[in-house]
C-alpha positions in Angstrom: 0.0 0.0 0.0 2.7 2.5 1.0 4.8 3.4 -2.0 7.1 6.2 -0.7 6.5 9.6 0.7 3.1 11.2 0.2 4.6 14.0 -1.8 6.2 11.5 -4.2 2.9 9.7 -4.6 1.1 13.0 -5.4 3.8 14.1 -7.8 3.4 10.9 -9.7 -0.4 11.3 -9.9 -0.2 14.9 -10.9 2.7 14.8 -13.4 2.8 11.3 -14.9 0.9 11.4 -18.2 -0.4 7.9 -17.6 -2.3 9.1 -14.5 -5.4 11.3 -14.4 -5.4 13.4 -11.3 -9.2 13.7 -11.4 -9.3 10.0 -10.5 -7.9 10.7 -7.0 -8.6 12.5 -3.8 -6.8 13.0 -0.5 -8.2 12.8 3.1 -6.6 15.3 5.4 -6.8 15.8 9.2 -9.0 18.8 9.6 -9.9 19.7 13.2 -13.5 20.7 13.6 -14.7 18.9 10.5 -16.9 15.8 10.8 -14.7 12.9 12.0 -11.8 15.5 12.0 -11.3 14.7 8.3 -11.8 16.5 5.0 -11.8 15.1 1.4 -10.0 17.1 -1.2 -9.7 16.2 -5.0 -6.1 16.0 -6.1 -6.8 18.3 -9.0 -7.5 21.1 -6.5 -4.0 21.0 -5.0 -0.7 22.5 -6.0 2.5 20.9 -4.6 5.0 22.9 -2.6 8.1 22.0 -0.6 6.9 21.3 2.9 3.3 22.2 2.1 0.7 21.8 -0.5 -1.9 24.5 -1.5 -5.6 24.5 -2.0 -6.2 27.9 -3.5 -4.4 30.3 -1.0 -4.6 27.9 1.9 -1.2 26.3 2.8 -1.5 22.8 4.4 1.5 20.7 5.6 1.9 17.3 4.0 1.8 15.6 7.5 -1.9 16.4 7.6 -2.6 14.0 4.8 -4.0 10.7 6.1 -4.8 8.9 2.8 -4.5 9.1 -0.9 -7.5 7.3 -2.5 -8.7 6.5 -6.0 -12.3 7.4 -6.8 -13.1 3.6 -6.9 -12.2 3.5 -3.1 -8.7 1.9 -3.5 -6.3 3.4 -1.0 -3.0 4.3 -2.7 -1.1 5.7 0.3 -2.0 5.8 4.0 -0.1 7.4 6.9 1.5 5.2 9.5 0.8 7.6 12.4 -1.6 6.6 15.1 -4.6 8.9 15.4 
């Protein structure tokens, strides 16, 4: 399931011509949201160095809990205990 760092997984999804970023979403830890999680389509995000961006909002990569295909298959999942 785990295929490297989350930034590497997202870069492959976003920049590999064999992938379609619209087929993926991420689940982030978002305090105050239902279940403390929020779902964000990968095509909404821009990759940065220690952070990724959704519009003007800067979010650290360590907040990403999962990268999921739209068919429900988990591509990457954090190891941290929540």
